[in-house]
C-alpha positions as CSV (number, residue, x, y, z in Angstrom):
1,M,0.1,0.0,-0.2
2,T,1.3,3.4,-0.8
3,Q,1.9,6.0,1.7
4,W,2.9,9.6,1.7
5,Y,4.4,11.9,3.9
6,V,3.1,15.6,3.9
7,K,5.6,17.0,1.5
8,E,5.3,14.1,-0.8
9,L,1.5,14.3,-0.5
10,S,1.7,18.2,-1.2
11,K,3.6,17.4,-4.1
12,L,1.5,15.0,-5.4
13,T,-1.8,16.8,-5.3
14,K,-0.4,20.6,-5.6
15,V,-1.9,21.6,-2.0
16,S,0.3,23.2,-0.2
17,V,1.9,21.7,3.1
18,R,0.5,24.7,4.9
19,T,-3.0,24.1,3.9
20,L,-2.5,20.0,4.9
21,H,-1.3,21.2,8.3
22,H,-4.5,23.7,8.7
23,Y,-6.7,20.3,7.4
24,D,-5.2,18.2,10.1
25,R,-5.5,21.0,12.8
26,I,-9.3,21.3,12.2
27,G,-9.7,17.5,12.0
28,L,-10.7,17.8,8.2
29,L,-7.9,15.5,7.2
30,K,-5.6,13.8,9.2
31,P,-2.9,11.2,8.6
32,S,-4.5,8.0,9.4
33,I,-1.0,5.9,9.8
34,R,1.5,6.2,12.3
35,L,4.9,4.6,11.8
36,E,7.0,3.2,14.5
37,N,9.3,6.4,14.6
38,N,5.8,8.1,15.6
39,Y,5.8,9.7,12.3
40,R,2.6,10.2,10.6
41,V,1.9,9.3,6.9
42,Y,-1.0,9.4,4.4
43,S,-2.5,6.4,3.4
44,E,-4.4,5.8,-0.4
45,A,-7.9,6.4,1.5
46,D,-6.4,9.7,2.7
47,L,-5.6,10.5,-0.7
48,L,-9.1,9.9,-2.0
49,K,-10.5,11.8,0.9
50,L,-8.2,14.9,-0.1
51,Q,-9.4,14.9,-3.7
52,Q,-13.3,14.6,-2.2
53,I,-12.4,17.5,-0.5
54,L,-10.7,19.5,-3.3
55,A,-14.1,18.7,-5.4
56,L,-16.3,20.0,-2.7
57,K,-14.1,23.1,-2.7
58,F,-14.3,23.3,-6.3
59,F,-18.0,23.7,-6.1
60,G,-17.8,26.4,-3.5
61,F,-18.7,24.5,-0.2
62,E,-17.3,26.0,3.1
63,L,-15.0,23.6,4.7
64,S,-17.0,23.8,8.2
65,R,-19.6,22.4,5.6
66,I,-17.2,19.8,4.1
67,K,-16.0,18.4,7.4
68,T,-19.8,17.7,8.0
69,L,-20.4,15.7,4.6
70,M,-17.3,13.9,4.9
71,L,-18.4,12.7,8.5
72,E,-22.2,12.2,8.1
73,E,-24.1,9.1,6.1
74,I,-26.3,11.7,3.5
75,N,-27.3,12.1,0.1
76,I,-24.8,14.2,-1.5
77,F,-26.5,15.0,-4.0
78,D,-28.9,16.8,-2.5
79,H,-26.5,19.0,-1.1
80,F,-25.3,19.4,-5.0
81,R,-28.7,20.5,-5.7
82,A,-28.5,23.1,-3.2
83,Q,-25.1,24.2,-3.9
84,Q,-26.3,24.6,-7.3
85,Q,-29.0,26.9,-6.7
86,F,-26.6,28.9,-4.4
87,L,-24.1,29.2,-7.3
88,E,-26.7,30.4,-9.6
89,Q,-28.1,33.0,-7.1
90,Q,-24.2,34.1,-6.9
91,I,-23.6,34.1,-10.6
92,S,-27.2,36.6,-10.5
93,S,-25.6,38.7,-8.1
94,L,-21.8,38.9,-10.0
95,K,-23.7,39.7,-13.5
96,A,-26.1,42.5,-11.4
97,A,-22.5,43.7,-9.9
98,N,-20.6,43.8,-13.4
99,Q,-24.1,45.6,-14.7
100,T,-23.2,48.3,-12.1
101,L,-19.8,48.7,-12.8
102,E,-20.1,48.9,-16.3
103,A,-22.7,51.7,-16.0
104,I,-20.7,53.4,-13.5
105,L,-17.8,53.5,-16.0
106,C,-19.8,54.5,-19.1
107,E,-20.8,57.4,-16.8
108,S,-17.2,58.2,-15.7
109,H,-14.1,59.9,-17.4
110,S,-10.9,60.0,-16.1
111,N,-10.8,63.9,-16.1
112,K,-13.9,64.0,-13.7
113,S,-14.4,63.7,-10.4
114,V,-16.2,60.5,-8.8
115,P,-19.9,60.4,-9.6
116,W,-20.7,59.2,-5.8
117,K,-24.6,60.2,-6.3
118,T,-24.7,57.7,-9.3
119,I,-22.6,55.0,-7.8
120,L,-24.9,55.1,-4.7
121,K,-28.2,55.3,-6.6
122,L,-26.7,52.1,-8.9
123,I,-25.5,50.1,-5.6
124,E,-29.2,50.7,-4.3
125,D,-30.9,49.2,-7.5
126,Y,-28.2,46.3,-7.0
127,Q,-29.1,45.7,-3.3
128,M,-33.0,45.8,-4.0
129,T,-32.2,43.2,-6.9
130,K,-31.0,40.9,-4.2
131,E,-34.0,41.4,-2.0
132,I,-36.5,39.9,-4.6
133,K,-38.8,37.2,-3.1
134,Y,-38.9,34.7,-6.0
135,A,-35.7,32.8,-6.9
136,W,-36.9,32.1,-10.5
137,V,-37.1,35.5,-11.2
138,T,-33.4,36.0,-11.1
139,K,-33.2,33.3,-13.4
140,A,-35.5,34.3,-15.9
141,L,-34.8,38.3,-16.1
142,N,-31.5,40.0,-17.2
143,P,-30.1,42.6,-14.5
144,A,-32.2,45.8,-16.2
145,E,-35.4,43.5,-16.0
146,L,-34.6,42.8,-12.6
147,K,-34.2,46.3,-11.2
148,E,-37.6,47.1,-12.9
149,Y,-39.1,43.8,-11.2
150,A,-37.5,44.7,-7.8
151,R,-39.3,48.4,-8.2
152,F,-42.7,46.5,-9.0
153,E,-42.4,44.2,-5.6
154,Q,-41.6,47.5,-3.6
155,G,-44.5,48.5,-5.0
156,L,-46.7,46.1,-4.0
157,E,-45.6,46.7,-0.2
158,T,-47.1,50.3,-0.7
159,R,-50.0,49.5,-2.9
160,F,-51.7,46.4,-1.0
161,T,-51.7,45.3,2.6
162,Q,-50.2,42.1,3.5
163,E,-53.6,40.7,3.6
164,E,-54.5,42.0,0.3
165,S,-51.1,40.3,-1.0
166,E,-52.2,37.1,0.7
167,V,-55.4,37.3,-0.9
168,F,-54.2,37.9,-4.3
169,H,-52.0,35.3,-4.0
170,Q,-54.7,32.6,-3.2
171,S,-56.5,33.6,-6.1
172,W,-53.6,33.0,-8.4
173,L,-53.2,29.6,-6.8
174,E,-56.9,28.7,-7.1
175,L,-56.7,29.7,-10.6
176,V,-53.9,27.8,-11.7
177,K,-55.9,24.6,-9.8
178,E,-59.0,25.3,-11.6
179,V,-57.0,25.2,-14.7
180,E,-55.1,22.1,-14.1
181,A,-58.4,20.7,-13.5
182,N,-59.9,21.4,-16.9
183,L,-56.9,20.8,-19.3
184,D,-59.0,18.3,-21.1
185,K,-61.1,21.1,-22.0
186,D,-60.9,23.8,-24.8
187,P,-59.2,27.0,-23.9
188,T,-61.4,28.8,-26.6
189,S,-64.3,27.3,-25.1
190,N,-67.0,29.5,-22.9
191,L,-65.1,28.2,-19.9
192,G,-61.5,28.6,-21.2
193,I,-62.8,32.4,-22.0
194,E,-63.9,33.2,-18.5
195,L,-60.8,31.7,-16.8
196,G,-58.7,33.9,-19.3
197,R,-60.8,36.8,-18.1
198,R,-60.3,36.0,-14.5
199,C,-56.2,35.7,-15.3
200,M,-56.2,39.3,-17.1
201,D,-58.7,40.6,-14.0
202,W,-55.8,39.3,-12.0
203,V,-53.0,40.4,-13.9
204,N,-54.4,44.1,-14.2
205,T,-55.0,44.6,-10.8
206,V,-51.7,43.3,-9.4
207,F,-49.5,44.9,-12.2
208,P,-49.7,48.8,-12.7
209,K,-50.4,50.0,-16.3
210,E,-47.2,51.2,-16.4
211,Q,-45.8,48.3,-16.0
212,A,-47.1,46.2,-18.7
213,D,-43.9,45.5,-20.4
214,L,-42.6,44.1,-17.4
215,R,-45.5,41.9,-16.9
216,E,-45.3,40.7,-20.5
217,T,-41.6,40.1,-19.9
218,L,-42.4,37.8,-16.8
219,W,-44.9,35.8,-18.9
220,E,-42.3,35.0,-22.0
221,K,-39.6,34.4,-20.3
222,G,-40.6,33.2,-16.6
223,F,-43.7,31.5,-17.4
224,K,-43.6,30.3,-20.8
225,G,-39.7,29.6,-20.6
226,G,-40.6,27.0,-17.9
227,H,-38.9,28.8,-14.6
228,T,-41.7,28.9,-12.5
229,D,-43.4,26.0,-10.6
230,V,-46.8,26.6,-12.8
231,P,-46.9,23.1,-14.8
232,P,-46.1,23.9,-18.6
233,Q,-49.3,22.5,-19.7
234,V,-50.8,24.9,-17.4
235,V,-49.2,27.7,-19.3
236,T,-50.0,26.8,-22.5
237,W,-53.5,26.4,-22.1
238,L,-54.4,29.6,-19.9
239,D,-51.9,31.4,-22.6
240,K,-54.3,30.1,-25.6
241,A,-57.8,31.0,-22.9
242,V,-56.3,34.7,-22.7
243,D,-56.0,35.0,-26.2
244,A,-59.8,33.7,-27.0
245,Y,-60.8,36.0,-24.2
246,Y,-59.1,39.0,-25.8
247,R,-60.1,37.7,-29.6
248,G,-63.5,37.7,-28.3
249,R,-63.5,41.3,-26.9
250,I,-61.8,42.5,-30.0
251,Y,-64.9,41.2,-32.6
252,S,-67.2,42.7,-29.9
253,T,-65.4,46.1,-29.9
254,L,-65.0,46.4,-33.8
255,A,-68.3,44.9,-34.9
256,Q,-69.5,48.4,-33.1
257,V,-67.9,50.4,-36.0
258,E,-71.2,50.3,-38.3
259,V,-73.8,50.9,-35.5
260,Q,-72.2,53.1,-32.9
261,P,-70.9,56.9,-33.2
262,S,-67.0,56.7,-34.0
263,D,-66.3,58.6,-30.7
264,I,-67.8,55.7,-28.5
265,V,-66.2,52.6,-30.5
266,L,-62.8,54.7,-30.0
267,K,-63.0,54.8,-26.4
268,Q,-63.6,51.4,-26.0
269,W,-61.1,50.6,-28.4
270,N,-58.6,52.4,-26.3
271,E,-59.7,51.0,-22.9
272,L,-59.1,47.5,-24.6
273,L,-55.7,48.1,-25.6
274,E,-55.0,49.6,-22.3
275,D,-56.1,46.3,-20.3
276,M,-53.9,44.1,-23.2
277,Y,-50.7,46.4,-23.0
278,G,-51.0,48.8,-20.4
279,N,-50.2,52.9,-21.1
280,V,-46.7,53.0,-22.1
281,Q,-45.1,53.2,-25.5
282,T,-41.8,50.7,-25.5
283,P,-40.5,48.9,-28.6
284,K,-41.6,45.5,-27.3
285,I,-45.3,46.7,-26.6
286,Q,-45.3,48.7,-29.9
287,T,-44.3,45.4,-31.8
288,L,-46.9,43.4,-30.0
289,K,-49.5,46.2,-31.0
290,N,-48.2,46.1,-34.9
291,E,-48.5,42.6,-34.7
292,L,-52.5,42.8,-33.6
293,Y,-53.1,45.3,-36.5
294,E,-51.6,43.2,-39.0
295,A,-53.7,39.8,-37.7
296,I,-56.8,42.2,-37.7
297,Q,-56.1,42.9,-41.3
298,K,-56.0,39.8,-42.1
299,D,-58.7,38.3,-40.3
300,D,-61.8,37.5,-42.5
301,K,-64.2,37.5,-39.6
302,I,-63.7,41.3,-39.3
303,S,-65.2,43.6,-41.7
304,P,-63.5,45.8,-44.2
305,A,-65.3,48.8,-42.9
306,A,-64.2,48.0,-39.3
307,K,-60.6,47.4,-40.7
308,N,-60.7,50.8,-42.8
309,W,-61.8,52.7,-39.4
310,L,-58.9,51.3,-37.4
311,K,-56.6,52.1,-40.3
312,K,-57.9,55.5,-40.0
313,H,-57.3,55.8,-36.1
314,L,-54.0,54.5,-36.3
315,K,-52.9,57.7,-38.4
């Protein structure tokens, strides 16, 4: 059986003698063989243990945690999963910090004084993103989107009481459960349209109309991207139900073009657009509106008069 003195093991593994002595002192890795001359040496089993320690260090485990993992009979993969989630959060934090530094450098020049107000504001934004309640959000959104979401989350605390927030959360869970129980039904049926309406009533209550861009991002990147705990089949079904709900409202509103005064129809149309896209004019929202207008012009269920009316009021 091969044995190594501390200097020999250090040379073999590229771990310093000082580090090996430290592992010995804290009881993490002690030489398991004592020779007749009282010198202690490392065995092949010790080498394997050291390799395991180095692997766990590589994955970011602290020494105290490694010692526990090495001593206890546990499922190491559960700890690997937890560590993976921790590292993902660290990556998000580092990306946000890097984004903050990049923004500072873009606004600073060597011939200017340090822009402390800007720096403090950027750091404040960074700290906000670290306090985000739902971990999946940090995985789905980029640093700029995380800042907007953090402000949205803070706004919830001022707009609603804790009791109201709990009611909203519970109503969302009930809606998801009801959709899950009706996955065998047609999402474009009356039932689907009703659930789609309830979904958007909930969304428009929770999200201010000026944050419609954010809600679209959360739906596309978070829910449809598979980052939430809502089953993918529920997301797909609900997406179709919401589409059917709005399609029905579009047909109903544009059908009034030939029977109602133009100003009344225009008021209804603008209210519909605000429900669908909020009251912001971002590139993303404008793209969605353009796609809607193009789809309407191709839809045979909408009259030529309604299409011409819409073209007129888009100018």
